[in-house]
N, C-alpha and C positions, 0 to 999 in steps of 0.2 A: 871504575866509574860506578857510582851508586845506582842500583837498579830502581826502576819505577815501582811504586806501591800499587799492588793489584787489589781492586775492591770489587766484590760482587754485591749487587744491591737489588732491592725490590720494595714494592709498596702495595698494601691492601687496595684492591680495586673498588673502593667505595667513594664515589664522587671524585673530586680533585684534591681534597684535603690531605690525605696521606702522601700522595706523590708530590704535591707542591712542597711539603716539608722535606722529602727526600731530595728533590732538586736543589732546594736552598742549601742543604747540608753538603751535597756534592759540589755545588758551585763554590762554596767556601773552601773545600778541600783541594779542588783542582787549581785554585788560585794560589794556594799556599804550598802545595807539594807536587812533585812530579808523579803523576798517577796514570794508571790505566783503569777505566771504569767499565764494568759489565753489568747491564741491566737485564733482568728477567721479569716478565710480568704479562698481564692480560687486561682486557676491558678498559675501563677509564684510566687506569694507571699507565697502561701501554700507550694509549692515545696521548696522555699528558707528557709522558717521557719523550715520545717522538717529536712533540712540538716544543719542548722546553729543556731537555737535557743538554749539557755541554757537548760540543761536537766531538770531543775525544771519547764519547761513550759508545760502546758496542751494545745495541739494543736488539733483543730477541723476544719474540712472543713465546710465552710458556703457559699454555692453557691446560696442561696436564702435568703428570708427575714424572715425565720421562727424564728430566734433568736430575731429579732426586735419585732415580734408580741407577743413575750413572755416577752416584756420589763418591764412590770409592776412589775416583781419579783425583779429586781435590783441585786440580788445575792451578795449583800454586798461588791461591788467593791469600793475601795478607790479612784482610778484614772482610767481614760480612756487615753490611749496613741494611737493616730491615726496619721499615716503618709499618709495623703491625702485619707483616707478611710472614706467615708461619712456614711457607715453603722454603724461601731462601734462608730463614733461620735454621730450619731442620738441616739443610745442606751444610751449613757451617758446623752444626753440632755433630753431624755424622763424620766430619773431616777434621775435627779438633781445630777449627779456625776461630779466632777471636770474633765474637759477635757483638755488634752495637745495635741494640733493639730500642727503637723509639716508639713511644706510645703517647698519643695526645688525647686518648679517651679512657684513661686507666680507671676512672671512677665509674664508668658505665658498666663494666663487665660483671656478670653475675657468676660468682665462684662459690659453689657450695662446698662444705667441708668434705663430703663424700667424693665429689668430683675431683677436688684438689688431691685427695689421698690416692685416688686411682691413677692420676697423671704422675704423681711423684713415684708411685710404685713401678709404673711402666718404665720411667726413666732410670730407676735404680736397676731394674732387670736388664735393660739395654747395656748398662755399664758392665754387666757381667757376661751377657751372651753375645753382644755385638750383632744381633739379628736385625740388619738394616730393614728388610722388607716388613718384618713384624712391626717395628716402630712406625714406619711410614704408613702402613695400613691403619694402625691404631690412631695416629694423629689425623689422618684423612677422615676417619669416622667421627671425630669429636665435633660438637657444635662450635661455632666460631668463638664464643666467649672462652671456651676451654682451650682452643688452639692458641689464643692469645696468652692464657696463663702458662701453657706449656712452653711457648716461645720465651716468656720471661725467664722461666726456670732453665731453659737450655742456653740462654744468652750469658755472655761475659759481663755486659753492662746493660742496665735497664734505665734508659733516659726518659723521664716523664715531663712532657710540656705541661706547665702548671695552668690551672684555671680556677677562678674563684669558687669557693665552697666545696672543693674536691679534696678528699683524703688521699694521702700518698700510699695507702694500703700497706704500710710497713709491717703490719701484723702478719701479712702473707709473703711479701717480697723481701722483707728484712733488709739487709745491708746492700742489696743490689740496687736500691733506688737512688737515682741521681736526678734531683729536680732541676729544671732549667726554665728560663723565661721563654718568650715566644720564638718559635722557629720560623722566622719570616725574613724575606729579602729586603734589607734596608739600603742597599747601595744605589737604588734608583731614586731616592728622595731628592727632590729639587724644589726650588722656589719659583713657581710659575704663576701666570695669571689664571685665576679660577673662573671659568665661564660656562661650565657644563654641569648637567645633572646626570650622574652615572647610575644606571639601574642594572644590577647584576643578577643573572640566573646561572652563574658559572658552575654551581654544584648540582645542576639539574640531573645529570646522569648518575643514578644510584639504584641499588637493588630494591628500594622500598616503593618506587613509583614506576608506572608503565607509560607508554606513549599517550594513552587516553588521559591519564592523570596530568601529563605535561601540557597537553592541549587545554585542558580545563584550567590549570594553574595560570598559564600565560594569558588566557582569555579573561580570567577573573582579575588578575593584576592590572591588565589594560583598562578594564572597566572601573576598577577602584581608583585608578590614577587619572581618570579622564579630565578632571578640572586642571590638573598640572599639565597634562598633554596639550589641552586646548589653549593654554596660556602662552603658547609659542615659545616655550623655553627650549634651550639647546640640550636636547635629551639624547644620550647614547645608551642603547640597550646592548648588553653583552651576554652571550650564551655559549654553551658547549658547541663545538663545531659540528657535531653529529646532528644537532637539532637546529642548525642555523636556517636551512631552507624552510623548515616548518615554522620557525619563529617569524621569519620575514613575511609569511602569509597571514600572521595574526597581529603582530605588533606594528605600529606606524613608525615611519621615519627611519632613523639611522640604527639599524640592527647589525651587530658585528659579532664575530668570534675573535677574541683577543688571546694572544699568548700571554703567559704570566707577566713577562716584562712589559708588554703593551698595556696590560691591565694596570700595572703599578704606575706606568707613565701617565695613564689616564687619570689615576687617582690624584696625581699632582695638579691636574687641571680642573678638578671637580669641586664644585661648591658643596655638593652633598653626595653621599653614596647611599643608595636605597637597595637593600638586599635582605635575604633571609638571615636568621640568626646563626651564622657560621662562626666558629672560633677563630679561624684564620682571618676571616673578613673583619671581625672585631679588632684583632691585633693590628692588622694592616692599616685599617682606618685610623686607629689611634696613632700609630707611628708616622703615617703620612699626613697627619693633621687634617683629616677629612671628616666632617660631621657625618654621623651614621644614623639612618632611620631604618627600622626593621619592617620588612614585609611580613604578611601572614606566612605561617609555616608551610613548607612544602612537604615535610614529614615530621614525625614525632620528635626527632632529635633536636629540632629547633626550639621547641618549648622547653626541653630539658636544659639546653644551653642558656636560654633566657632566665629561667628560674634560678639557676646557679649564679648567674651574673648579678641578680638582684641581691645576693647575700653580701655584696661589697659595702652596702650602706643601708640606711633606712629605706624601706620599700617605696614609700611615697616619693622620696627624693630621687630614687633610681628610676622610677617610672617617668618622672619629669625630664630627666636628661637622656633617657633611652626610650623614646616613644615607640609604641608597638601596636599592632593590630592582630594579635595572635588569637586564632580561633579557640584554642584550648583555654585561654584566659577569659573569653567572652561567652562561651557556651559550656554547659555541663555535659561533657561527653561520657559515654558509658564505659569506654575502654582506654583510659589514659595510659595504662601500663603495658598494653599489648601493642607493639609497633604497627603491625599490619592492620589490626582492627581500628586503631587510632587514625591511621591514614585513611581508611575507608570512611570513617565518620567525618573527617575533615573535608574530604572531597564530596561527600553527600551534601554538606553545607554549602560548599562552593557552587555546586550544580543547582541547588535550590535558589540561591541568591541570583544566579545567572538567569534562572527561569522566572524571576519576578517574585519569588517567595521571600519571606524574612526581610521585608523591605525596611522596616524600622532598624533592625540590627545592622543591615548592610549600610544604610545611610550613616549610622553612628560610626562604623568603621571608616567609611570614606571621609567623613568630616575630621575624624581624629588624625588620620595619616596626612591628609592634604593640608590641614592647618599646621601640623608639625613641620612639613616641608616648607611651607610659606614662611614660617618663623625663621627657619634657617636661611632661606634665600634672602631675607631682610636683615638678619643679624647673626650670621653663621658662627662667628667666633665665640659667642657667649656659651652656646650649648657645647661646641666642640671643646673649648677650654676645660669645661667641667668633665666631659667624657675622658679627654686625654689625661687630665690630672689624676683622676680616679684610677685609671688603668695603669698609668706610669707608677703611681705610688704603690700599687699592689705588686708590681713586677720587680721593684727595686731589690727585694729581699733574695732574689734568685740569681745564680750565675747565668751567664749567657750560654747558648748552645755552642758558640765558637770557643769559649774558654774550656768547656768540657771536652769537646772533640779534640782540641789541640793537646790537652793533657793525655788523652787516651792514645793518640797516634804517637806522641813524643815518647811514651813509655814502651 
């Protein structure tokens, strides 16, 4: 009898994006193949895995490098699947296990020539001396950007989820690159009556913001959307389960923590989705035919996502079909390139607006977002058709992640 395929997997604990992609890939694999799945992770990824991974998965917390130090055992895994997680990638590399490395932010990483050469040299040295501890300590000491580069170089396959305006970085990754379309769950798409406004903060938990920032952000969004809230619309707020109790003290009405499947089911019932500029959010809204309005940014990654999206067409046209209220677009900030400084400046503006300052700018943002929402509530298909057509047309040129994963496992 053919034995089960054994897969070790993990995802970078940055909000829910990386682990949501991992769960989507694992769901596809377990429905097609007889598998045993082993997840190792921490933080937001561990939480997401516990709530959304298939029941056949063994899930363990791995907040340190203990499982790497035990790498010589190998445990008979057939594949490693890593979504931007350098630790499980390194485990596969140390044990000569085929590694499928998935990167949905490949255009973001800053890889200098000097740093690339240093990583390449260390990997070459390891091939000769097989010094496990030396390599692990070296990788541990790298900045996250270079851990990602090292993971690409250690991997057997580098799968890159495409995004508008992004280079595939073939000049560095060469033939390893396998571009794919969106890694999202499409099996839950249904034709249902749409009677809800869905407001999502599902990516709230990430390293760039703290609890004080989250309180400020929720309070600001509630104030910004007051005209919509007061219109007695059927509003559902959704947030990371860790912050549910906190959110229920700030936001009015129906505040929930949804599993990924519950969130997708809710998309089917929503007239509009209102959320920060997340890549997964954008692709899910397009596939589930739900018009999307962007909230102000929670951190600097959202303005970067928006600006790249704008490259799909003429800028004025794009702003009409993807309305936004992004602070970086409406204020001249001093540190747009420094993530932490940019976040500090953004939240300084939120706090000023909440304290009654910058009233003209605040009212401009409020009018902009509320008018956009009301237009969709009155004629949602027009904006959504343009959003969906644009995204679908862009993605047609790429293989699906299912096609790529099937080819890899079949070989």
